C-alpha positions in Angstrom: -130.8 267.6 -110.2 -128.4 265.8 -112.4 -129.7 264.4 -115.7 -128.9 260.8 -114.6 -131.1 261.2 -111.5 -133.9 262.9 -113.3 -134.0 260.6 -116.3 -137.1 258.6 -116.5 -138.2 259.8 -113.0 -140.9 262.5 -113.4 -141.7 262.6 -109.7 -140.0 266.0 -109.7 -142.9 267.4 -111.8 -146.0 265.5 -110.9 -148.1 268.6 -110.8 -146.9 270.0 -114.1 -149.6 269.9 -116.7 -149.3 268.9 -120.4 -149.5 272.5 -121.5 -146.7 274.0 -119.4 -146.3 277.7 -119.7 -149.2 278.8 -122.0 -148.0 280.5 -125.3 -148.9 284.0 -126.2 -151.3 282.5 -128.8 -151.8 279.4 -131.1 -149.2 278.2 -133.6 -150.6 278.2 -137.2 -149.3 275.4 -139.5 -150.2 275.5 -143.2 -152.7 272.7 -143.9 -151.4 272.0 -147.4 -148.3 270.3 -145.9 -150.5 267.3 -145.3 -151.8 266.9 -148.8 -149.8 268.9 -151.3 -147.9 266.7 -153.9 -145.3 269.5 -154.2 -144.7 269.4 -150.5 -144.5 265.6 -150.4 -142.0 265.8 -153.3 -139.9 268.2 -151.3 -139.9 265.9 -148.3 -138.8 263.0 -150.6 -136.0 265.2 -152.0 -134.7 267.0 -148.9 -135.9 265.2 -145.8 -136.4 261.4 -146.1 -132.8 260.8 -147.5 -131.2 262.6 -144.6 -132.9 261.4 -141.4 -132.5 258.3 -139.2 -135.5 255.9 -139.5 -136.2 252.8 -137.6 -136.4 250.0 -140.2 -136.6 246.7 -138.3 -135.5 244.8 -135.3 -132.0 243.3 -134.9 -133.8 239.9 -134.6 -134.9 240.3 -138.2 -131.2 240.3 -139.2 -129.5 238.4 -136.4 -127.7 235.6 -138.4 -125.3 235.7 -141.3 -127.3 235.7 -144.5 -130.4 237.4 -143.0 -131.7 240.3 -144.9 -134.5 242.9 -144.6 -135.8 245.3 -147.2 -136.9 248.7 -145.8 -139.1 250.9 -147.9 -139.9 254.5 -147.3 -141.8 256.2 -150.2 -139.7 255.6 -153.3 -136.6 254.6 -151.4 -135.5 251.1 -150.6 -132.7 250.1 -148.2 -131.4 246.5 -148.1 -130.1 245.5 -144.6 -127.9 242.5 -144.7 -125.9 240.5 -142.0 -122.6 239.4 -143.7 -120.7 236.2 -143.4 -118.4 238.1 -141.0 -121.3 239.0 -138.7 -121.3 242.7 -139.6 -124.6 244.4 -140.3 -124.5 246.5 -143.5 -127.0 248.5 -145.5 -127.2 249.3 -149.2 -129.5 251.2 -151.5 -131.6 248.4 -152.9 -130.7 248.8 -156.6 -128.6 246.8 -159.1 -125.9 249.0 -160.4 -126.7 247.8 -164.0 -130.3 249.0 -164.5 -131.6 249.6 -161.0 -133.6 246.4 -160.3 -134.3 245.8 -156.7 -132.0 243.0 -155.5 -134.2 241.6 -152.7 -137.9 242.1 -151.7 -139.2 241.5 -148.2 -137.1 239.6 -145.7 -135.5 236.3 -145.3 -132.5 234.2 -144.5 -129.7 232.1 -146.1 -128.3 234.7 -148.5 -124.8 233.8 -149.7 -124.7 236.5 -152.4 -126.8 239.4 -153.8 -127.8 238.4 -157.4 -130.0 240.6 -159.6 -132.8 238.6 -160.9 -133.0 240.6 -164.1 -129.5 240.2 -165.7 -127.5 238.4 -163.1 -125.1 241.0 -161.9 -123.9 239.6 -158.5 -122.3 241.1 -155.4 -121.0 239.5 -152.2 -122.7 240.4 -148.8 -120.2 243.2 -148.3 -121.4 244.9 -151.5 -118.4 244.0 -153.7 -119.3 243.2 -157.4 -118.2 239.7 -158.2 -119.8 238.6 -161.5 -121.2 240.3 -164.6 -122.6 238.0 -167.3 -121.2 238.7 -170.8 -118.8 241.2 -169.3 -116.9 241.7 -172.5 -120.1 243.4 -174.0 -119.4 246.4 -171.7 -115.8 246.9 -173.0 -113.4 247.9 -170.3 -115.6 247.6 -167.1 -113.8 247.6 -163.8 -115.7 245.6 -161.2 -114.4 247.8 -158.4 -116.2 250.8 -159.9 -119.6 249.3 -159.3 -120.0 248.3 -155.7 -123.5 248.5 -154.1 -124.2 252.0 -152.9 -124.0 252.0 -149.1 -126.3 253.5 -146.6 -125.7 254.1 -142.9 -127.0 251.5 -140.4 -126.8 251.4 -136.6 -128.5 249.6 -133.8 -129.9 251.0 -130.6 -131.6 248.7 -128.0 -132.4 246.1 -130.6 -133.8 248.6 -133.1 -132.1 248.8 -136.5 -132.0 252.3 -137.9 -130.9 253.4 -141.4 -130.0 256.7 -143.1 -129.3 257.2 -146.8 -127.0 260.2 -145.9 -123.5 258.8 -145.3 -122.5 262.1 -143.7 -125.4 262.1 -141.2 -124.7 262.6 -137.5 -124.3 259.5 -135.4 -127.5 257.8 -134.4 -126.9 258.3 -130.7 -126.4 262.0 -131.2 -129.6 262.2 -133.4 -131.6 260.6 -130.6 -130.9 263.5 -128.2 -131.4 262.7 -124.6 -133.7 259.6 -125.2 -131.1 256.9 -124.6 -130.0 258.3 -121.2 -133.6 259.2 -120.2 -135.0 255.7 -120.8 -131.9 253.7 -119.8 -133.5 252.7 -116.5 -136.1 250.7 -118.4 -133.6 248.1 -119.8 -135.1 248.1 -123.3 -132.7 245.4 -124.5 -134.6 242.8 -122.4 -137.6 243.3 -124.7 -138.2 241.0 -127.7 -140.3 241.9 -130.7 -142.7 239.1 -131.5 -144.5 240.8 -134.4 -144.7 243.9 -136.5 -148.1 245.1 -137.7 -148.3 247.4 -140.8 -151.6 249.1 -141.3 -152.4 250.8 -144.6 -154.3 254.0 -143.9 -155.9 256.8 -145.9 -153.9 259.5 -144.3 -150.6 261.4 -144.7 -147.7 260.1 -142.6 -147.8 263.3 -140.6 -151.5 262.9 -139.8 -150.7 259.5 -138.4 -147.6 260.7 -136.4 -149.5 263.7 -134.9 -151.9 261.3 -133.2 -149.1 259.9 -131.1 -147.6 263.4 -130.3 -150.3 264.8 -128.0 -152.7 263.9 -125.2 -155.3 266.6 -126.1 -157.5 264.1 -128.0 -157.8 261.6 -125.2 -160.8 263.4 -123.5 -162.8 263.1 -126.7 -161.6 260.2 -128.8 -160.8 257.8 -126.0 -163.6 258.1 -123.4 -162.8 254.7 -122.0 -159.2 255.5 -121.6 -159.9 258.8 -120.0 -161.3 257.0 -116.9 -157.8 255.5 -116.1 -155.2 258.0 -117.3 -154.2 261.5 -116.1 -154.2 263.3 -119.4 -153.7 266.7 -117.7 -150.7 266.2 -115.4 -148.5 264.8 -118.2 -145.4 266.9 -118.3 -143.5 267.3 -121.6 -140.0 267.9 -122.6 -138.6 269.1 -126.0 -135.0 268.5 -127.1 -134.0 268.8 -130.8 -135.1 265.9 -132.9 -137.0 264.3 -129.9 -139.7 265.2 -127.4 -141.2 263.3 -124.4 -144.4 263.1 -122.4 -145.1 261.2 -119.1 -148.6 259.9 -118.6 -149.8 258.4 -115.3 -152.1 255.4 -115.7 -154.3 253.7 -113.1 -155.7 257.1 -112.0 -158.8 258.9 -113.3 -158.4 262.0 -115.4 -158.9 265.1 -113.2 -161.6 266.1 -115.7 -163.9 263.7 -113.7 -163.3 265.9 -110.6 -163.0 262.9 -108.3 -166.4 261.4 -109.2 -165.1 257.9 -110.3 -164.7 255.1 -107.8 -161.6 252.9 -107.6 -163.6 250.1 -109.1 -164.5 252.2 -112.1 -160.9 253.2 -112.6 -159.9 249.5 -112.4 -162.5 248.4 -114.8 -161.4 251.1 -117.3 -157.8 250.0 -117.1 -158.8 246.3 -117.5 -160.9 247.2 -120.6 -158.3 249.3 -122.3 -154.9 248.0 -120.9 -155.7 244.7 -119.2 -153.4 242.7 -121.5 -150.4 244.5 -119.9 -151.2 242.7 -116.6 -152.6 239.5 -118.1 -156.2 240.5 -117.0 -158.9 239.5 -119.4 -161.9 241.8 -120.0 -164.3 241.6 -117.0 -161.6 240.8 -114.4 -163.2 242.1 -111.2 -161.7 244.7 -108.8 -159.5 242.7 -106.3 -161.0 244.2 -103.2 -160.0 241.2 -101.1 -156.4 241.5 -102.1 -156.1 245.2 -101.2 -153.9 246.1 -98.4 -154.4 249.2 -96.2 -153.1 252.2 -98.1 -152.9 250.5 -101.5 -154.0 252.6 -104.4 -155.5 251.3 -107.7 -152.0 252.0 -109.2 -150.4 249.8 -106.5 -152.9 246.9 -107.4 -152.1 247.3 -111.1 -148.4 247.2 -110.4 -148.7 244.1 -108.2 -150.8 242.3 -110.9 -148.2 243.3 -113.5 -145.3 241.9 -111.5 -147.2 238.6 -111.1 -147.9 238.5 -114.8 -144.3 239.2 -115.6 -143.2 236.4 -113.3 -145.1 233.9 -115.4 -142.6 234.7 -118.2 -139.7 234.4 -115.8 -139.3 238.2 -115.6 -138.4 239.8 -112.2 -139.9 243.2 -111.8 -139.1 243.6 -108.1 -136.8 246.5 -109.1 -139.7 248.5 -110.5 -141.9 250.5 -108.1 -145.5 251.4 -108.8 -144.6 254.6 -110.7 -142.2 252.7 -113.0 -144.9 250.2 -113.9 -147.9 252.6 -114.3 -146.4 255.7 -115.8 -146.1 255.6 -119.6 -143.1 257.4 -121.0 -143.8 258.5 -124.6 -140.9 259.6 -126.8 -141.3 261.1 -130.3 -138.3 261.1 -132.6 -138.3 263.1 -135.8 -139.6 262.5 -138.3 -141.9 259.5 -137.6 -141.1 257.3 -134.6 -142.9 257.0 -131.3 -141.6 254.9 -128.4 -144.0 254.0 -125.6 -142.5 252.4 -122.5 -142.9 251.5 -118.9 -141.3 248.8 -116.7 -143.1 246.0 -118.5 -144.4 247.6 -121.7 -142.7 248.6 -124.9 -144.3 249.5 -128.2 -142.6 251.2 -131.1 -144.7 253.0 -133.6 -143.8 254.8 -136.8 -145.5 256.2 -139.8 -144.3 256.2 -143.4 -145.4 257.8 -146.6 -147.7 256.0 -149.0 -148.1 256.2 -152.8 -149.5 259.7 -152.6 -149.8 262.4 -149.9 -153.3 261.1 -148.9 -152.0 257.6 -148.0 -149.6 256.2 -145.5 -148.6 253.3 -143.3 -148.7 252.9 -139.6 -146.2 250.4 -138.4 -146.3 248.9 -134.9 -143.4 246.9 -133.3 -145.1 244.7 -130.7 -142.8 243.7 -127.8 -142.7 241.6 -124.7 -140.1 241.8 -121.9 -138.3 238.5 -121.5 -135.8 237.2 -118.8 -132.1 237.7 -119.6 -130.8 235.0 -121.9 -134.2 234.2 -123.4 -134.0 232.8 -127.0 -134.3 235.3 -129.8 -136.8 234.7 -132.7 -137.4 236.4 -136.0 -140.6 238.6 -135.6 -143.7 237.8 -137.6 -144.5 240.6 -140.1 -148.2 241.2 -140.8 -149.7 243.8 -143.2 -153.4 244.6 -143.1 -155.8 247.3 -144.3 -157.2 249.8 -141.9 -160.6 248.1 -142.1 -159.0 244.8 -140.9 -156.9 246.3 -138.2 -158.1 245.9 -134.6 -155.0 246.3 -132.4 -157.0 247.0 -129.1 -159.7 249.5 -128.5 -157.5 252.6 -128.1 -155.3 252.1 -131.2 -158.4 251.0 -133.3 -160.0 254.4 -132.3 -156.8 256.1 -133.5 -156.9 254.3 -136.8 -160.6 254.9 -137.5 -160.4 258.7 -137.1 -157.6 259.1 -139.7 -159.5 259.1 -143.0 -161.8 261.9 -141.7 -158.8 263.9 -140.5 -157.2 263.7 -143.9 -160.4 264.6 -145.8 -160.9 267.6 -143.6 -157.5 269.0 -144.3 -158.4 269.4 -148.0 -161.3 271.8 -147.3 -160.6 275.2 -148.9 -161.6 277.1 -145.8 -159.1 275.2 -143.6 -155.9 277.1 -144.5 -154.0 276.3 -141.2 -153.9 273.9 -138.3 -154.3 275.8 -135.0 -152.0 274.2 -132.4 -151.8 274.7 -128.6 -148.9 274.5 -126.2 -150.1 271.0 -125.3 -149.4 270.1 -129.0 -145.8 271.2 -128.7 -144.4 267.8 -129.9 -146.4 268.3 -133.2 -145.0 271.8 -133.4 -141.5 270.5 -132.9 -142.0 268.0 -135.7 -142.9 270.9 -138.0 -140.0 272.9 -136.7 -137.6 270.1 -137.7 -139.4 269.6 -141.0 -138.9 273.3 -141.9 -135.2 273.0 -141.0 -134.6 269.9 -143.2 -136.7 271.3 -146.1 -135.0 274.8 -145.8 -138.4 276.5 -146.3 -138.4 280.2 -146.9 -139.8 282.4 -144.1 -143.1 283.0 -146.0 -143.8 279.2 -146.0 -143.0 278.6 -142.3 -145.6 278.1 -139.5 -146.7 281.2 -137.7 -145.6 281.1 -134.0 -146.9 283.7 -131.5 -144.5 286.3 -130.2 -143.9 286.2 -126.4 
């Protein structure tokens, strides 16, 4: 089967489980990677400045003079739309004494002026004014442009990379662009971003969106309407993927759940995706002969999309009810089906025991729909309630992080189902250039 035919269509492997071929034994990952200040410092030195990271949406910086400040650990990147319409990125530092030029995001920039001593650049990064310039002696303006960073856009997502020699973004994303092309991601609009401050390492956060193993325990409500077992996975280089069928009960129930119970669980955990408020009854009277619960969910989802002027007639039941989850090293997760897109990423906090979970919340809109700047919201973990499933994910993080510190827990013990977590560590070891003695222990075949 060609990659174009196979992309995004997992029907070829419906019976494949999330584990795949069992490994010879578990993979052991040193636990100190999640809390060691020395390891975090190594990430800051060798990894974060060299990887592509999703920073914002193109709608944040759609017009000339729009700007967005992206922070990751100690690094700051300023993304600016120039008067010429070109999107550029710079290290967010005045060339005089390092003051940040812009904070947050906004519009209407005509120049980049340091608020400390007044050095001023145009929106292309060229130094234009230095107050009391004669005090510096022979200072050539052309010697002090803003330091550039790489910036690129894929499907409305703006990515940055501090490494000017980094591979092109489309190459870094591996097979993801081709695999998800059928979903027409460019039709989605981001209406808000939610940044949640959590007491957990950025990897602890990312790991939770890299496996389905935890669904049976942490998400009992979700388990009643998702097949967490037959969720085939793929691993490329920087990226990995899992396909998860929704609208069906987990095989762990061994067929004991009724269609009504599956419907109720979907409404409770995912009802917003089809415009169904909590308590929406099972539509028995609408059911046609041969229709499954998934078919009913798909029909309701098409109706809900139509209220926004969105035509989903091109999407069959599988396209609407199967969630395609992509993980891109180091910290991005993309969740998509025909009428759903959420981008999630994790970022380091002020120390290895703190981090940020960032969610880009999206809605599919009809072609030609107006574009608006997303609303950016920041909350603490105690304040965050982004739905029952994500709230459960957030609540478990502090306990995970505390447990990793215990002296008896020297290693994480990972299964074949957790291969996307393993792949993240494989890439991390590569970027950090760790010696063999510090690498994870993988079983021999």
